[in-house]
MOPAC internal coordinates of N, CA, C and O (Angstrom, degrees):
PM7 1SCF
backbone

  N    0.0000 0     0.00 0     0.00 0    0    0    0
  C    1.4457 1     0.00 0     0.00 0    1    0    0
  C    1.5311 1   110.78 1     0.00 0    2    1    0
  O    1.2310 1   120.12 1   132.01 1    3    2    1
  N    1.3157 1   117.37 1   -47.99 1    3    2    1
  C    1.4677 1   120.55 1  -179.93 1    5    3    2
  C    1.5220 1   110.05 1   -63.72 1    6    5    3
  O    1.2310 1   120.49 1   135.76 1    7    6    5
  N    1.3186 1   116.68 1   -44.24 1    7    6    5
  C    1.4692 1   119.48 1  -179.15 1    9    7    6
  C    1.5276 1   110.79 1   -65.51 1   10    9    7
  O    1.2310 1   119.96 1   147.47 1   11   10    9
  N    1.3326 1   117.69 1   -32.53 1   11   10    9
  C    1.4631 1   121.30 1   177.18 1   13   11   10
  C    1.5313 1   110.46 1   -63.64 1   14   13   11
  O    1.2310 1   120.27 1   136.57 1   15   14   13
  N    1.3167 1   117.08 1   -43.43 1   15   14   13
  C    1.4685 1   121.52 1   178.18 1   17   15   14
  C    1.5232 1   109.79 1   -65.54 1   18   17   15
  O    1.2310 1   120.42 1   135.31 1   19   18   17
  N    1.3228 1   116.80 1   -44.69 1   19   18   17
  C    1.4680 1   121.20 1  -178.66 1   21   19   18
  C    1.5350 1   110.47 1   -60.26 1   22   21   19
  O    1.2310 1   120.01 1   136.60 1   23   22   21
  N    1.3126 1   117.59 1   -43.40 1   23   22   21
  C    1.4745 1   121.47 1   179.86 1   25   23   22
  C    1.5232 1   111.23 1   -67.68 1   26   25   23
  O    1.2310 1   120.38 1   134.44 1   27   26   25
  N    1.3277 1   116.88 1   -45.56 1   27   26   25
  C    1.4644 1   121.32 1  -175.87 1   29   27   26
  C    1.5230 1   112.59 1   -66.77 1   30   29   27
  O    1.2310 1   120.38 1   150.46 1   31   30   29
  N    1.3342 1   116.88 1   -29.54 1   31   30   29
  C    1.4705 1   120.54 1  -175.89 1   33   31   30
  C    1.5299 1   111.76 1  -114.36 1   34   33   31
  O    1.2310 1   120.21 1  -151.97 1   35   34   33
  N    1.3261 1   117.21 1    28.03 1   35   34   33
  C    1.4680 1   120.90 1  -176.32 1   37   35   34
  C    1.5215 1   113.04 1   -62.59 1   38   37   35
  O    1.2310 1   119.54 1   157.38 1   39   38   37
  N    1.3329 1   118.49 1   -22.62 1   39   38   37
  C    1.4660 1   120.88 1   179.33 1   41   39   38
  C    1.5302 1   112.40 1   -67.43 1   42   41   39
  O    1.2310 1   120.04 1   168.01 1   43   42   41
  N    1.3456 1   117.52 1   -11.99 1   43   42   41
  C    1.4605 1   122.27 1   179.14 1   45   43   42
  C    1.5304 1   112.01 1  -104.76 1   46   45   43
  O    1.2310 1   120.31 1  -161.98 1   47   46   45
  N    1.3219 1   117.02 1    18.02 1   47   46   45
  C    1.4728 1   123.85 1   177.11 1   49   47   46
  C    1.5339 1   112.31 1    49.44 1   50   49   47
  O    1.2310 1   119.77 1  -117.65 1   51   50   49
  N    1.3311 1   118.05 1    62.35 1   51   50   49
  C    1.4670 1   119.90 1  -178.52 1   53   51   50
  C    1.5260 1   112.47 1   -65.59 1   54   53   51
  O    1.2310 1   121.52 1   -38.49 1   55   54   53
  N    1.3189 1   114.69 1   141.51 1   55   54   53
  C    1.4688 1   122.48 1   178.27 1   57   55   54
  C    1.5259 1   107.34 1  -127.36 1   58   57   55
  O    1.2310 1   120.47 1   -50.16 1   59   58   57
  N    1.3140 1   116.70 1   129.84 1   59   58   57
  C    1.4550 1   122.44 1  -176.52 1   61   59   58
  C    1.5221 1   110.80 1   -94.83 1   62   61   59
  O    1.2310 1   120.37 1   -51.05 1   63   62   61
  N    1.3479 1   116.90 1   128.95 1   63   62   61
  C    1.4622 1   122.99 1   178.90 1   65   63   62
  C    1.5281 1   107.90 1  -132.51 1   66   65   63
  O    1.2310 1   120.41 1   -48.83 1   67   66   65
  N    1.3319 1   116.81 1   131.17 1   67   66   65
  C    1.4617 1   121.58 1   177.75 1   69   67   66
  C    1.5216 1   109.53 1  -107.60 1   70   69   67
  O    1.2310 1   120.46 1   -52.64 1   71   70   69
  N    1.3356 1   116.72 1   127.36 1   71   70   69
  C    1.4647 1   122.30 1  -179.82 1   73   71   70
  C    1.5268 1   109.65 1   -88.77 1   74   73   71
  O    1.2310 1   120.72 1   -18.96 1   75   74   73
  N    1.3195 1   116.23 1   161.04 1   75   74   73
  C    1.4656 1   121.32 1   179.31 1   77   75   74
  C    1.5304 1   112.06 1   -66.70 1   78   77   75
  O    1.2310 1   120.00 1   161.87 1   79   78   77
  N    1.3352 1   117.61 1   -18.13 1   79   78   77
  C    1.4650 1   122.13 1   179.67 1   81   79   78
  C    1.5282 1   112.44 1   -80.15 1   82   81   79
  O    1.2310 1   120.70 1   171.34 1   83   82   81
  N    1.3232 1   116.27 1    -8.66 1   83   82   81
  C    1.4512 1   120.70 1  -176.95 1   85   83   82
  C    1.5159 1   113.15 1    99.90 1   86   85   83
  O    1.2310 1   120.20 1   168.11 1   87   86   85
  N    1.3099 1   117.23 1   -11.89 1   87   86   85
  C    1.4613 1   120.63 1   176.45 1   89   87   86
  C    1.5281 1   109.39 1   -70.35 1   90   89   87
  O    1.2310 1   121.26 1   -31.56 1   91   90   89
  N    1.3189 1   115.20 1   148.44 1   91   90   89
  C    1.4581 1   121.65 1   176.52 1   93   91   90
  C    1.5181 1   107.02 1  -116.89 1   94   93   91
  O    1.2310 1   120.73 1   -44.18 1   95   94   93
  N    1.3142 1   116.21 1   135.82 1   95   94   93
  C    1.4558 1   121.77 1   178.75 1   97   95   94
  C    1.5146 1   109.22 1  -116.96 1   98   97   95
  O    1.2310 1   120.88 1   -45.24 1   99   98   97
  N    1.3358 1   115.92 1   134.76 1   99   98   97
  C    1.4536 1   121.27 1   170.60 1  101   99   98
  C    1.5183 1   105.12 1  -109.92 1  102  101   99
  O    1.2310 1   120.69 1   -65.42 1  103  102  101
  N    1.3276 1   116.29 1   114.58 1  103  102  101
  C    1.4636 1   121.63 1  -177.23 1  105  103  102
  C    1.5226 1   109.39 1   -99.62 1  106  105  103
  O    1.2310 1   120.75 1   -35.20 1  107  106  105
  N    1.3469 1   116.17 1   144.80 1  107  106  105
  C    1.4566 1   122.35 1  -174.28 1  109  107  106
  C    1.5210 1   112.15 1  -124.87 1  110  109  107
  O    1.2310 1   121.33 1   -26.77 1  111  110  109
  N    1.3180 1   115.06 1   153.23 1  111  110  109
  C    1.4593 1   123.10 1   175.79 1  113  111  110
  C    1.5278 1   108.24 1  -117.84 1  114  113  111
  O    1.2310 1   120.31 1   -44.04 1  115  114  113
  N    1.3318 1   117.01 1   135.96 1  115  114  113
  C    1.4580 1   121.09 1   176.31 1  117  115  114
  C    1.5130 1   114.50 1    77.84 1  118  117  115
  O    1.2310 1   119.75 1  -152.78 1  119  118  117
  N    1.3117 1   118.07 1    27.22 1  119  118  117
  C    1.4549 1   122.29 1   179.84 1  121  119  118
  C    1.5222 1   109.58 1  -134.77 1  122  121  119
  O    1.2310 1   120.50 1   -25.17 1  123  122  121
  N    1.3422 1   116.65 1   154.83 1  123  122  121
  C    1.4741 1   119.92 1   175.83 1  125  123  122
  C    1.5185 1   110.90 1   -67.16 1  126  125  123
  O    1.2310 1   120.61 1   151.35 1  127  126  125
  N    1.3348 1   116.45 1   -28.65 1  127  126  125
  C    1.4609 1   121.55 1   175.56 1  129  127  126
  C    1.5237 1   107.38 1   -89.77 1  130  129  127
  O    1.2310 1   120.38 1   -58.80 1  131  130  129
  N    1.3049 1   116.87 1   121.20 1  131  130  129
  C    1.4671 1   121.01 1  -176.19 1  133  131  130
  C    1.5182 1   112.75 1   -86.90 1  134  133  131
  O    1.2310 1   120.51 1   152.69 1  135  134  133
  N    1.3560 1   116.64 1   -27.31 1  135  134  133
  C    1.4565 1   118.65 1   178.63 1  137  135  134
  C    1.5155 1   110.96 1  -161.82 1  138  137  135
  O    1.2310 1   121.56 1   -23.52 1  139  138  137
  N    1.3213 1   114.62 1   156.48 1  139  138  137
  C    1.4578 1   122.50 1   171.81 1  141  139  138
  C    1.5240 1   106.10 1  -117.34 1  142  141  139
  O    1.2310 1   120.91 1   -53.93 1  143  142  141
  N    1.3111 1   115.86 1   126.07 1  143  142  141
  C    1.4600 1   121.70 1   178.36 1  145  143  142
  C    1.5213 1   108.59 1   -99.06 1  146  145  143
  O    1.2310 1   120.17 1   -52.10 1  147  146  145
  N    1.3219 1   117.27 1   127.90 1  147  146  145
  C    1.4558 1   122.67 1   179.67 1  149  147  146
  C    1.5244 1   107.68 1  -114.09 1  150  149  147
  O    1.2310 1   121.02 1   -59.83 1  151  150  149
  N    1.3488 1   115.66 1   120.17 1  151  150  149
  C    1.4656 1   119.32 1  -174.09 1  153  151  150
  C    1.5231 1   110.91 1  -158.27 1  154  153  151
  O    1.2310 1   121.48 1    -5.13 1  155  154  153
  N    1.3209 1   114.78 1   174.87 1  155  154  153
  C    1.4646 1   120.94 1   176.36 1  157  155  154
  C    1.5223 1   111.02 1  -117.42 1  158  157  155
  O    1.2310 1   120.38 1  -159.81 1  159  158  157
  N    1.3317 1   116.89 1    20.19 1  159  158  157
  C    1.4625 1   121.95 1  -178.78 1  161  159  158
  C    1.5277 1   109.39 1  -152.20 1  162  161  159
  O    1.2310 1   119.71 1   -21.49 1  163  162  161
  N    1.3423 1   118.15 1   158.51 1  163  162  161
  C    1.4633 1   121.38 1  -177.54 1  165  163  162
  C    1.5233 1   114.41 1   -62.01 1  166  165  163
  O    1.2310 1   119.39 1   139.94 1  167  166  165
  N    1.3129 1   118.78 1   -40.06 1  167  166  165
  C    1.4627 1   120.11 1  -178.53 1  169  167  166
  C    1.5089 1   111.90 1    68.98 1  170  169  167
  O    1.2310 1   121.13 1    16.42 1  171  170  169
  N    1.3148 1   115.45 1  -163.58 1  171  170  169
  C    1.4584 1   121.06 1   179.77 1  173  171  170
  C    1.5194 1   109.83 1   -83.48 1  174  173  171
  O    1.2310 1   120.97 1   -17.84 1  175  174  173
  N    1.3114 1   115.74 1   162.16 1  175  174  173
  C    1.4605 1   121.16 1   179.10 1  177  175  174
  C    1.5194 1   109.36 1   -60.39 1  178  177  175
  O    1.2310 1   120.94 1   -44.59 1  179  178  177
  N    1.3310 1   115.81 1   135.41 1  179  178  177
  C    1.4589 1   120.63 1  -179.54 1  181  179  178
  C    1.5189 1   109.91 1  -111.93 1  182  181  179
  O    1.2310 1   120.60 1   -17.74 1  183  182  181
  N    1.3155 1   116.47 1   162.26 1  183  182  181
  C    1.4647 1   120.89 1   179.26 1  185  183  182
  C    1.5232 1   109.98 1   -75.02 1  186  185  183
  O    1.2310 1   120.70 1   -11.53 1  187  186  185
  N    1.3041 1   116.26 1   168.47 1  187  186  185
  C    1.4705 1   119.85 1  -179.34 1  189  187  186
  C    1.5222 1   111.76 1   -71.62 1  190  189  187
  O    1.2310 1   120.15 1   167.24 1  191  190  189
  N    1.3215 1   117.31 1   -12.76 1  191  190  189
  C    1.4600 1   121.48 1   176.98 1  193  191  190
  C    1.5209 1   112.04 1   -89.39 1  194  193  191
  O    1.2310 1   120.30 1  -172.34 1  195  194  193
  N    1.3206 1   117.02 1     7.66 1  195  194  193
  C    1.4647 1   122.60 1   178.07 1  197  195  194
  C    1.5206 1   108.50 1  -117.42 1  198  197  195
  O    1.2310 1   120.67 1   -59.34 1  199  198  197
  N    1.3072 1   116.33 1   120.66 1  199  198  197
  C    1.4498 1   121.13 1   174.94 1  201  199  198
  C    1.5116 1   108.18 1   -96.19 1  202  201  199
  O    1.2310 1   120.62 1   -20.79 1  203  202  201
  N    1.3254 1   116.43 1   159.21 1  203  202  201
  C    1.4623 1   120.29 1  -178.85 1  205  203  202
  C    1.5190 1   110.53 1  -128.56 1  206  205  203
  O    1.2310 1   121.25 1   -38.65 1  207  206  205
  N    1.3108 1   115.21 1   141.35 1  207  206  205
  C    1.4537 1   123.66 1   173.46 1  209  207  206
  C    1.5138 1   105.06 1  -121.10 1  210  209  207
  O    1.2310 1   120.75 1   -69.27 1  211  210  209
  N    1.3600 1   116.17 1   110.73 1  211  210  209
  C    1.4668 1   119.37 1  -170.96 1  213  211  210
  C    1.5211 1   111.99 1  -131.40 1  214  213  211
  O    1.2310 1   121.33 1   -36.57 1  215  214  213
  N    1.3130 1   115.06 1   143.43 1  215  214  213
  C    1.4618 1   120.52 1   177.34 1  217  215  214
  C    1.5290 1   111.57 1   -74.77 1  218  217  215
  O    1.2310 1   119.92 1   157.85 1  219  218  217
  N    1.3239 1   117.76 1   -22.15 1  219  218  217
  C    1.4657 1   120.52 1  -178.81 1  221  219  218
  C    1.5315 1   113.34 1   -91.96 1  222  221  219
  O    1.2310 1   119.55 1  -178.67 1  223  222  221
  N    1.3273 1   118.46 1     1.33 1  223  222  221
  C    1.4623 1   121.45 1   177.71 1  225  223  222
  C    1.5236 1   108.30 1   -77.96 1  226  225  223
  O    1.2310 1   120.13 1   -49.48 1  227  226  225
  N    1.3114 1   117.36 1   130.52 1  227  226  225
  C    1.4525 1   121.86 1  -173.33 1  229  227  226
  C    1.5111 1   115.61 1   -77.41 1  230  229  227
  O    1.2310 1   119.63 1   143.07 1  231  230  229
  N    1.2954 1   118.32 1   -36.93 1  231  230  229
  C    1.4548 1   121.90 1  -174.98 1  233  231  230
  C    1.5177 1   111.13 1  -101.49 1  234  233  231
  O    1.2310 1   121.37 1    -3.23 1  235  234  233
  N    1.3237 1   114.99 1   176.77 1  235  234  233
  C    1.4609 1   118.93 1   175.44 1  237  235  234
  C    1.5320 1   110.03 1   -66.04 1  238  237  235
  O    1.2310 1   120.57 1   134.13 1  239  238  237
  N    1.3084 1   116.52 1   -45.87 1  239  238  237
  C    1.4649 1   121.44 1   178.09 1  241  239  238
  C    1.5188 1   106.67 1  -149.19 1  242  241  239
  O    1.2310 1   120.36 1   -50.91 1  243  242  241
  N    1.3130 1   116.92 1   129.09 1  243  242  241
  C    1.4655 1   120.25 1  -179.65 1  245  243  242
  C    1.5086 1   110.35 1   -81.52 1  246  245  243
  O    1.2310 1   120.60 1   -36.42 1  247  246  245
  N    1.3182 1   116.45 1   143.58 1  247  246  245
  C    1.4633 1   121.71 1  -177.46 1  249  247  246
  C    1.5213 1   113.03 1   -71.72 1  250  249  247
  O    1.2310 1   119.92 1   155.13 1  251  250  249
  N    1.3272 1   117.77 1   -24.87 1  251  250  249
  C    1.4661 1   120.46 1  -174.93 1  253  251  250
  C    1.5249 1   113.02 1   -84.38 1  254  253  251
  O    1.2310 1   119.69 1  -173.49 1  255  254  253
  N    1.2930 1   118.19 1     6.51 1  255  254  253
  C    1.4573 1   120.35 1   179.12 1  257  255  254
  C    1.4993 1   110.99 1   170.21 1  258  257  255
  O    1.2310 1   121.04 1     9.30 1  259  258  257
  N    1.2671 1   115.62 1  -170.70 1  259  258  257
  C    1.4568 1   120.92 1  -179.66 1  261  259  258
  C    1.5194 1   109.81 1   -97.14 1  262  261  259
  O    1.2310 1   121.16 1  -110.72 1  263  262  261
  N    1.3238 1   115.40 1    69.28 1  263  262  261
  C    1.4586 1   121.58 1   178.00 1  265  263  262
  C    1.5263 1   107.38 1  -116.28 1  266  265  263
  O    1.2310 1   120.77 1   -60.86 1  267  266  265
  N    1.3054 1   116.14 1   119.14 1  267  266  265
  C    1.4582 1   122.60 1  -175.96 1  269  267  266
  C    1.5243 1   110.39 1  -114.82 1  270  269  267
  O    1.2310 1   120.78 1   -30.94 1  271  270  269
  N    1.3193 1   116.12 1   149.06 1  271  270  269
  C    1.4496 1   122.25 1   172.75 1  273  271  270
  C    1.5289 1   108.20 1   -79.16 1  274  273  271
  O    1.2310 1   119.69 1   -26.29 1  275  274  273
  N    1.3208 1   118.20 1   153.71 1  275  274  273
  C    1.4640 1   122.49 1   179.13 1  277  275  274
  C    1.5239 1   112.25 1   -53.35 1  278  277  275
  O    1.2310 1   120.33 1   144.75 1  279  278  277
  N    1.3323 1   116.98 1   -35.25 1  279  278  277
  C    1.4632 1   120.53 1  -179.55 1  281  279  278
  C    1.5222 1   112.46 1   -68.28 1  282  281  279
  O    1.2310 1   119.77 1   169.27 1  283  282  281
  N    1.3183 1   118.05 1   -10.73 1  283  282  281
  C    1.4609 1   122.40 1  -174.45 1  285  283  282
  C    1.5238 1   113.00 1  -106.60 1  286  285  283
  O    1.2310 1   120.25 1  -151.68 1  287  286  285
  N    1.3222 1   117.12 1    28.32 1  287  286  285
  C    1.4623 1   119.42 1  -177.94 1  289  287  286
  C    1.5283 1   111.71 1   -60.80 1  290  289  287
  O    1.2310 1   119.68 1   144.26 1  291  290  289
  N    1.3369 1   118.21 1   -35.74 1  291  290  289
  C    1.4661 1   120.63 1   178.57 1  293  291  290
  C    1.5288 1   111.42 1   -66.84 1  294  293  291
  O    1.2310 1   119.97 1   143.03 1  295  294  293
  N    1.3123 1   117.67 1   -36.97 1  295  294  293
  C    1.4641 1   122.00 1   176.88 1  297  295  294
  C    1.5309 1   109.75 1   -66.18 1  298  297  295
  O    1.2310 1   119.88 1   137.88 1  299  298  297
  N    1.3109 1   117.84 1   -42.12 1  299  298  297
  C    1.4617 1   121.30 1   177.60 1  301  299  298
  C    1.5298 1   110.49 1   -58.98 1  302  301  299
  O    1.2310 1   120.36 1   133.97 1  303  302  301
  N    1.3227 1   116.92 1   -46.03 1  303  302  301
  C    1.4645 1   121.14 1  -179.80 1  305  303  302
  C    1.5242 1   110.71 1   -63.41 1  306  305  303
  O    1.2310 1   120.05 1   137.13 1  307  306  305
  N    1.3265 1   117.52 1   -42.87 1  307  306  305
  C    1.4605 1   121.05 1   178.98 1  309  307  306
  C    1.5221 1   111.56 1   -64.02 1  310  309  307
  O    1.2310 1   119.78 1   138.08 1  311  310  309
  N    1.3232 1   118.02 1   -41.92 1  311  310  309
  C    1.4683 1   121.65 1   178.46 1  313  311  310
  C    1.5178 1   111.30 1   -67.22 1  314  313  311
  O    1.2310 1   120.19 1   145.35 1  315  314  313
  N    1.3188 1   117.25 1   -34.65 1  315  314  313
  C    1.4652 1   122.09 1  -178.84 1  317  315  314
  C    1.5183 1   110.71 1   -63.76 1  318  317  315
  O    1.2310 1   121.09 1   137.42 1  319  318  317
  N    1.3114 1   115.52 1   -42.58 1  319  318  317
  C    1.4715 1   120.33 1  -177.21 1  321  319  318
  C    1.4937 1   109.53 1   -73.24 1  322  321  319
  O    1.2310 1   120.10 1   180.00 1  323  322  321

């Protein structure tokens, strides 16, 4: 899943960062979205320039922000572009 995102969005120079909490961040250059957080928990509040891909998200994409379920990685990539 992570490698799929990295390949699909390579034009934005993705950089992979792993946090001590177990969350993984993919940071981008030259995009309105500055990072995608990949996790299995809500974590701390993120800015509107941070999208989330989470295993605990119930829907494909939540209306209150850019929070996607793991099954919706293709939708996240399509929305990003």
